[in-house]
KEMI-339482 format. One record per residue (C-alpha): residue in three letters; chain; y, z, x. Coordinates in Angstrom, 2 decimals, padded with zeros to 5 digits. Each point is the difference from the previous one (the first is absolute). Last residue first. Example, Ala and Ser with C-alpha at 12.3 -4.5 7.8 and 13.67 -1.06 7.14 Angstrom:
<node rest="SER" kette="A" v="-001.06" w="007.14" u="013.67"/>
<node rest="ALA" kette="A" v="-003.44" w="000.66" u="-001.37"/>
! end
This chain:
<node rest="PRO" kette="A" v="061.85" w="087.13" u="110.23"/>
<node rest="ASN" kette="A" v="002.94" w="000.55" u="-002.03"/>
<node rest="VAL" kette="A" v="002.03" w="003.27" u="-000.06"/>
<node rest="GLU" kette="A" v="002.88" w="001.29" u="-001.16"/>
<node rest="PHE" kette="A" v="001.47" w="003.00" u="001.93"/>
<node rest="THR" kette="A" v="003.55" w="002.25" u="-001.07"/>
<node rest="LEU" kette="A" v="001.64" w="001.90" u="002.20"/>
<node rest="LEU" kette="A" v="002.70" w="002.88" u="-000.75"/>
<node rest="GLU" kette="A" v="-002.33" w="002.87" u="-001.26"/>
<node rest="PHE" kette="A" v="-001.65" w="-000.58" u="003.49"/>
<node rest="ILE" kette="A" v="003.41" w="000.42" u="001.42"/>
<node rest="LYS" kette="A" v="001.24" w="003.08" u="-001.61"/>
<node rest="LYS" kette="A" v="-003.56" w="001.57" u="000.87"/>
<node rest="ALA" kette="A" v="000.13" w="-000.70" u="003.68"/>
<node rest="SER" kette="A" v="003.53" w="001.26" u="000.25"/>
<node rest="GLU" kette="A" v="-000.98" w="003.39" u="-001.99"/>
<node rest="GLU" kette="A" v="-003.05" w="000.58" u="002.80"/>
<node rest="SER" kette="A" v="002.50" w="-000.83" u="002.98"/>
<node rest="THR" kette="A" v="001.74" w="-002.70" u="002.16"/>
<node rest="GLU" kette="A" v="-003.39" w="-001.03" u="002.10"/>
<node rest="ASN" kette="A" v="-001.46" w="-002.07" u="-002.64"/>
<node rest="ALA" kette="A" v="-002.49" w="-002.31" u="000.07"/>
<node rest="LEU" kette="A" v="-001.84" w="-002.73" u="-002.58"/>
<node rest="ALA" kette="A" v="-003.14" w="-000.70" u="000.49"/>
<node rest="ILE" kette="A" v="-001.03" w="-003.21" u="-002.39"/>
<node rest="GLY" kette="A" v="-002.64" w="-001.48" u="-000.89"/>
<node rest="THR" kette="A" v="-002.04" w="-003.18" u="-000.28"/>
<node rest="GLU" kette="A" v="-003.57" w="-001.88" u="-001.46"/>
<node rest="THR" kette="A" v="001.38" w="-000.18" u="-003.30"/>
<node rest="ASP" kette="A" v="-001.36" w="001.08" u="-003.58"/>
<node rest="ASN" kette="A" v="001.25" w="003.65" u="-000.17"/>
<node rest="PHE" kette="A" v="002.74" w="000.75" u="002.42"/>
<node rest="ARG" kette="A" v="000.12" w="002.55" u="002.77"/>
<node rest="ILE" kette="A" v="003.29" w="001.90" u="001.33"/>
<node rest="ILE" kette="A" v="-000.45" w="002.70" u="003.12"/>
<node rest="TYR" kette="A" v="003.17" w="001.21" u="-000.32"/>
<node rest="ASN" kette="A" v="001.10" w="002.30" u="003.11"/>
<node rest="TRP" kette="A" v="002.23" w="002.82" u="001.02"/>
<node rest="GLU" kette="A" v="000.50" w="000.84" u="003.24"/>
<node rest="SER" kette="A" v="001.07" w="002.97" u="001.54"/>
<node rest="LYS" kette="A" v="000.84" w="000.90" u="003.43"/>
<node rest="ASP" kette="A" v="-001.35" w="003.72" u="001.42"/>
<node rest="THR" kette="A" v="-000.62" w="-001.34" u="003.58"/>
<node rest="ASP" kette="A" v="-003.35" w="-000.34" u="-000.38"/>
<node rest="THR" kette="A" v="000.20" w="-002.33" u="-002.80"/>
<node rest="LYS" kette="A" v="-000.11" w="001.21" u="-003.78"/>
<node rest="THR" kette="A" v="-001.05" w="-002.85" u="-002.82"/>
<node rest="GLN" kette="A" v="000.91" w="000.73" u="-003.50"/>
<node rest="TYR" kette="A" v="-002.04" w="-002.16" u="-003.35"/>
<node rest="PHE" kette="A" v="000.87" w="-001.90" u="-002.36"/>
<node rest="ILE" kette="A" v="-003.34" w="-001.88" u="-001.51"/>
<node rest="TYR" kette="A" v="000.48" w="-003.12" u="-001.92"/>
<node rest="GLN" kette="A" v="-002.32" w="-002.11" u="-002.59"/>
<node rest="PRO" kette="A" v="001.68" w="-003.20" u="-001.54"/>
<node rest="ASN" kette="A" v="-000.25" w="000.40" u="-002.54"/>
<node rest="SER" kette="A" v="-001.02" w="003.32" u="-001.27"/>
<node rest="GLU" kette="A" v="-003.21" w="001.83" u="000.02"/>
<node rest="LEU" kette="A" v="000.25" w="001.50" u="004.20"/>
<node rest="SER" kette="A" v="003.25" w="001.93" u="-000.32"/>
<node rest="GLU" kette="A" v="000.24" w="002.38" u="002.42"/>
<node rest="GLU" kette="A" v="002.99" w="002.00" u="001.38"/>
<node rest="ILE" kette="A" v="000.88" w="002.35" u="002.69"/>
<node rest="VAL" kette="A" v="-003.01" w="-000.11" u="002.44"/>
<node rest="THR" kette="A" v="001.10" w="001.91" u="003.12"/>
<node rest="ILE" kette="A" v="-001.31" w="-001.56" u="002.93"/>
<node rest="ASN" kette="A" v="000.08" w="001.87" u="003.39"/>
<node rest="ASP" kette="A" v="-001.51" w="003.43" u="-000.48"/>
<node rest="SER" kette="A" v="-002.48" w="-002.00" u="-002.36"/>
<node rest="PRO" kette="A" v="000.17" w="-001.16" u="-003.07"/>
<node rest="LYS" kette="A" v="-001.78" w="-003.24" u="-000.67"/>
<node rest="VAL" kette="A" v="001.49" w="-003.77" u="000.83"/>
<node rest="ILE" kette="A" v="-003.20" w="-001.55" u="001.91"/>
<node rest="ASN" kette="A" v="-001.69" w="-001.12" u="-003.26"/>
<node rest="PHE" kette="A" v="003.46" w="-001.71" u="-001.62"/>
<node rest="LEU" kette="A" v="000.64" w="-001.33" u="003.60"/>
<node rest="ASN" kette="A" v="-003.42" w="-001.84" u="000.83"/>
<node rest="ASP" kette="A" v="000.12" w="-001.42" u="-003.74"/>
<node rest="ILE" kette="A" v="003.22" w="-001.61" u="000.90"/>
<node rest="ALA" kette="A" v="-000.92" w="-001.77" u="003.51"/>
<node rest="GLU" kette="A" v="-002.36" w="-001.37" u="-001.83"/>
<node rest="ASN" kette="A" v="001.74" w="-001.20" u="-003.20"/>
<node rest="THR" kette="A" v="002.18" w="-001.10" u="002.92"/>
<node rest="GLN" kette="A" v="003.33" w="001.06" u="000.82"/>
<node rest="PHE" kette="A" v="003.50" w="-000.83" u="-001.15"/>
<node rest="ILE" kette="A" v="002.99" w="001.96" u="002.04"/>
<node rest="GLY" kette="A" v="002.70" w="001.84" u="-001.61"/>
<node rest="ILE" kette="A" v="002.88" w="001.39" u="001.55"/>
<node rest="SER" kette="A" v="002.08" w="002.97" u="-001.24"/>
<node rest="ILE" kette="A" v="003.41" w="001.69" u="000.31"/>
<node rest="PRO" kette="A" v="001.69" w="-002.68" u="003.09"/>
<node rest="THR" kette="A" v="003.64" w="000.36" u="000.40"/>
<node rest="ASP" kette="A" v="001.20" w="-003.39" u="-000.80"/>
<node rest="ASP" kette="A" v="003.72" w="001.22" u="-000.69"/>
<node rest="LYS" kette="A" v="-000.69" w="000.25" u="-003.91"/>
<node rest="TYR" kette="A" v="-003.32" w="001.57" u="000.09"/>
<node rest="SER" kette="A" v="-002.75" w="-001.43" u="001.01"/>
<node rest="ILE" kette="A" v="-003.62" w="-001.33" u="-001.23"/>
<node rest="LYS" kette="A" v="-002.57" w="-001.72" u="002.29"/>
<node rest="PHE" kette="A" v="-002.37" w="-002.54" u="-000.63"/>
<node rest="ILE" kette="A" v="-002.32" w="-001.31" u="002.53"/>
<node rest="GLY" kette="A" v="-001.46" w="-004.23" u="-000.61"/>
<node rest="ASP" kette="A" v="001.47" w="-000.95" u="003.49"/>
<node rest="LYS" kette="A" v="003.92" w="001.36" u="-001.00"/>
<node rest="GLN" kette="A" v="000.96" w="001.21" u="-003.07"/>
<node rest="SER" kette="A" v="003.10" w="001.52" u="-001.95"/>
<node rest="LEU" kette="A" v="000.27" w="002.21" u="-002.95"/>
<node rest="ARG" kette="A" v="003.63" w="001.88" u="-000.58"/>
<node rest="GLU" kette="A" v="000.75" w="003.57" u="-001.88"/>
<node rest="GLY" kette="A" v="003.27" w="000.36" u="-001.40"/>
<node rest="ASN" kette="A" v="-000.84" w="001.86" u="-002.87"/>
<node rest="SER" kette="A" v="-000.43" w="-003.21" u="-002.54"/>
<node rest="THR" kette="A" v="-002.43" w="-001.31" u="002.51"/>
<node rest="ASP" kette="A" v="-003.19" w="000.17" u="-001.77"/>
<node rest="LEU" kette="A" v="-002.32" w="-001.64" u="002.24"/>
<node rest="LYS" kette="A" v="-002.53" w="-002.74" u="-001.12"/>
<node rest="VAL" kette="A" v="-003.42" w="-001.21" u="002.69"/>
<node rest="LYS" kette="A" v="-001.44" w="-002.43" u="-001.60"/>
<node rest="ILE" kette="A" v="-003.78" w="-000.12" u="001.59"/>
<node rest="GLN" kette="A" v="-001.72" w="-003.50" u="000.06"/>
<node rest="ASP" kette="A" v="-003.36" w="000.09" u="001.29"/>
<node rest="ASN" kette="A" v="-001.86" w="-003.05" u="002.75"/>
<node rest="ASN" kette="A" v="-001.31" w="002.57" u="002.27"/>
<node rest="GLU" kette="A" v="002.75" w="-000.20" u="002.45"/>
<node rest="VAL" kette="A" v="002.33" w="001.17" u="-002.52"/>
<node rest="ASN" kette="A" v="002.91" w="-002.21" u="-001.81"/>
<node rest="PHE" kette="A" v="002.36" w="002.86" u="-000.53"/>
<node rest="THR" kette="A" v="002.76" w="-000.51" u="-002.65"/>
<node rest="PHE" kette="A" v="002.92" w="001.67" u="000.48"/>
<node rest="ALA" kette="A" v="001.96" w="001.54" u="-002.40"/>
<node rest="VAL" kette="A" v="003.89" w="001.61" u="-000.62"/>
<node rest="TYR" kette="A" v="001.14" w="001.51" u="-003.13"/>
<node rest="SER" kette="A" v="002.86" w="000.78" u="-001.72"/>
<node rest="ASN" kette="A" v="000.53" w="002.87" u="-003.06"/>
<node rest="CYS" kette="A" v="002.84" w="000.81" u="-001.49"/>
<node rest="GLY" kette="A" v="002.73" w="-001.68" u="001.25"/>
<node rest="THR" kette="A" v="000.06" w="-003.10" u="-001.52"/>
<node rest="LEU" kette="A" v="000.18" w="001.43" u="-003.52"/>
<node rest="THR" kette="A" v="003.27" w="001.74" u="001.05"/>
<node rest="VAL" kette="A" v="001.97" w="-003.58" u="001.20"/>
<node rest="ALA" kette="A" v="-001.73" w="-001.30" u="-002.64"/>
<node rest="LEU" kette="A" v="002.09" w="002.98" u="-002.20"/>
<node rest="VAL" kette="A" v="002.85" w="-000.04" u="001.65"/>
<node rest="VAL" kette="A" v="000.81" w="-003.64" u="-000.57"/>
<node rest="ILE" kette="A" v="-000.93" w="-000.09" u="-003.48"/>
<node rest="LEU" kette="A" v="002.29" w="002.96" u="-000.12"/>
<node rest="ILE" kette="A" v="002.70" w="-001.88" u="001.56"/>
<node rest="LEU" kette="A" v="-000.43" w="-002.78" u="-002.33"/>
<node rest="SER" kette="A" v="-000.17" w="001.58" u="-003.13"/>
<node rest="VAL" kette="A" v="003.63" w="002.03" u="001.22"/>
<node rest="MET" kette="A" v="001.35" w="-004.11" u="001.00"/>
<node rest="ILE" kette="A" v="-001.02" w="-000.69" u="-003.43"/>
<node rest="LYS" kette="A" v="001.40" w="002.67" u="-002.17"/>
<node rest="LYS" kette="A" v="002.98" w="-000.38" u="001.77"/>
<node rest="MET" kette="A" v="000.69" w="-003.52" u="-001.05"/>
! end
């Protein structure tokens, strides 16, 4: 009987441990041009994914926003890809133009020296992209981008 109880306890502990390893929240968005984009966030560190009116938000447990994502047409994304160039107000941090998705990660500074760290994301074989904004920090923006995955069905 003692062996059975120990075995049951070990099974319960193992099941609880395995289910806590990775957790995700995902939303599938039907964009106006009929593209479907699934946005998936790894929530194992406690971040939250929510959406309202087609805009998705990543926040801390207390609902303090970290990043906001807005769907854009390819035309708007192409314009952003062409506009984002190093200048007094823009610092390009990273570019990945050969991957899928393609992206540019950059920092902008306002007149009041407030910064924003943004990703412009373009998907191959679709007419939709995403502008992902973060006003917290460069590290925060990178972390959130790494926790996100996207699935596109054009």
